[in-house]
C-alpha positions in Angstrom: -16.4 -1.8 33.4 -15.0 -4.8 35.2 -12.1 -6.3 34.8 -13.4 -9.8 33.1 -15.1 -7.6 30.9 -12.4 -5.3 29.8 -10.3 -8.6 29.2 -13.7 -10.0 27.1 -13.5 -6.7 24.7 -10.0 -6.8 24.5 -9.7 -10.4 23.4 -12.7 -9.9 20.9 -10.8 -6.4 19.3 -7.8 -8.6 19.1 -9.8 -10.8 17.5 -11.1 -8.7 14.8 -7.7 -7.1 14.2 -6.3 -10.3 13.2 -8.8 -11.1 11.1 -8.2 -8.4 8.5 -4.9 -9.3 8.2 -4.3 -11.9 5.4 -1.1 -12.6 6.1 0.5 -12.1 2.4 4.3 -12.6 2.1 6.6 -12.2 -0.2 9.0 -15.1 -1.4 11.9 -15.4 -3.9 9.1 -16.7 -6.7 7.1 -13.8 -6.5 9.7 -10.9 -5.9 11.4 -12.1 -9.2 8.1 -11.4 -11.2 6.6 -8.7 -9.7 5.9 -5.5 -12.1 4.4 -2.9 -9.8 3.8 -1.7 -6.4 0.5 0.3 -5.6 -0.1 2.5 -2.4 -3.9 3.1 -1.6 -3.6 6.3 -0.1 -4.9 8.2 3.7 -3.5 9.9 6.1 -1.8 7.4 7.6 1.9 7.7 6.8 3.1 4.5 8.3 1.8 3.4 4.2 4.6 5.4 2.7 7.2 4.2 5.0 5.8 0.7 4.4 6.0 1.0 1.1 9.4 2.3 0.7 10.9 -0.7 2.5 8.9 -3.0 0.6 10.1 -1.4 -2.6 13.9 -1.4 -1.4 13.7 -5.1 -0.2 12.0 -6.0 -3.7 14.6 -4.1 -5.6 17.7 -5.3 -4.0 16.5 -9.0 -3.8 15.3 -9.1 -7.5 17.5 -11.2 -10.1 20.1 -9.3 -11.8 18.9 -7.3 -14.9 14.9 -7.4 -13.7 13.6 -3.6 -14.2 12.6 -2.4 -10.4 9.0 -2.7 -9.8 7.2 0.9 -10.7 5.1 2.5 -7.5 1.5 4.5 -8.1 0.0 6.0 -5.5 -3.6 6.5 -5.5 -5.7 8.9 -3.2 -7.5 12.3 -3.9 -8.2 14.9 -0.8 -10.0 12.2 0.8 -13.3 12.2 2.5 -14.6 12.4 6.0 -13.0 13.1 9.2 -10.3 10.6 8.9 -8.8 12.5 5.6 -5.2 13.7 5.6 -6.9 17.6 4.7 -9.0 17.3 8.0 -6.7 15.2 10.2 -3.4 16.8 8.6 -4.1 20.2 7.3 -3.0 18.9 3.7 -3.9 21.0 0.9 -2.7 18.2 -1.6 -3.8 14.9 -2.4 -2.9 12.0 -0.2 -1.3 10.3 -3.2 1.0 13.4 -3.8 1.9 13.4 0.2 2.6 9.8 0.5 4.6 9.7 -2.8 6.9 12.7 -1.7 7.4 10.5 1.1 7.9 7.0 -0.2 10.6 8.6 -2.1 12.2 10.7 0.6 12.4 7.4 2.3 13.8 5.3 -0.4 16.4 7.8 -1.0 17.7 7.8 2.8 17.6 4.0 3.0 19.5 3.5 -0.2 21.7 6.1 0.5 21.9 6.6 -3.6 22.6 2.7 -4.2 19.3 2.1 -5.6 17.9 3.2 -8.9 15.4 5.9 -8.3 11.9 4.8 -8.8 9.8 4.9 -11.7 6.3 6.6 -9.6 2.7 7.4 -10.9 0.3 9.6 -9.1 -3.6 9.0 -9.3 -5.1 11.9 -7.2 -8.7 11.3 -7.8 -9.7 7.9 -6.0 -11.9 8.6 -2.4 -12.3 4.9 -1.8 -10.8 1.5 -2.3 -12.8 0.5 -5.6 -11.7 3.6 -7.3 -8.0 3.2 -5.8 -8.4 0.2 -7.9 -9.9 0.9 -11.0 -8.2 4.3 -11.5 -5.0 2.3 -10.7 -6.0 -0.5 -13.3 -6.6 2.4 -16.1 -3.4 4.2 -15.4 -1.4 1.4 -15.7 -3.2 0.7 -18.9 -2.5 4.3 -20.1 0.7 3.8 -19.1 1.6 0.4 -21.1 3.0 -0.8 -17.6 2.7 -5.0 -17.1 0.2 -5.4 -14.1 0.8 -9.3 -13.8 1.9 -9.7 -10.3 1.4 -6.7 -7.7 2.3 -5.5 -4.4 -0.5 -3.3 -2.8 0.4 -1.5 0.5 -2.4 -0.5 2.8 -3.2 0.0 6.7 -3.1 -3.0 8.9 -6.9 -3.1 9.0 -7.6 -2.6 5.5 -6.0 -5.6 4.3 -8.6 -8.1 3.8 -11.0 -5.4 2.4 -8.7 -4.5 -0.4 -8.0 -7.9 -1.1 -11.3 -8.4 -1.5 -11.8 -5.6 -3.6 -9.2 -6.0 -6.0 -9.8 -9.5 -6.5 -13.4 -8.5 -7.4 -12.8 -5.6 -9.6 -9.9 -6.4 -10.8 -8.9 -10.7 -10.9 -6.2 -10.9 -13.7 -3.2 -10.0 -11.7 -1.4 -11.9 -9.1 -1.5 -9.9 -5.9 -0.2 -9.6 -2.4 -1.4 -7.2 0.4 1.0 -6.0 2.6 0.9 -3.2 5.5 3.1 -1.9 8.4 3.9 -4.4 11.0 1.9 -2.4 13.7 0.7 -4.2 16.8 -3.0 -4.1 17.8 -1.9 -2.9 21.6 
């Protein structure tokens, strides 16, 4: 491949990578309204680490007296070559693996100064649509509020996640966030 072609391919790939990010941010108003953090699981452990960082930030920055947001992990055994079972040899659903990782990271980061998060695990979903539908049902069945939600996902899945959730579950005010992973 010529150097010119390599530069053009790299530039086009960067454009696609950037397009997938919705660039949502957490301002003070949203932090004070957030009810829960949904973690759409996969074999990517960085999603669990990002969820832990976000939960700690929101819990520390919320106004006094506000309950910390619940955490909901959604994801089954995965399908295809990219699943945690195939890539990592996991024998538990991705939601359970990422839930355990997130809780460990929260305990480590908070040094015992933050409450233990209220966590739910939905271990059937095999795609973004099912993550959305099954999470919505579990929240309703658990009598939890869903007015303002943060969804944590892989960086290249932000736009797809936002579009899917808004189409299937338009009522909540949502922010889709991911780990800050550069393209290169």
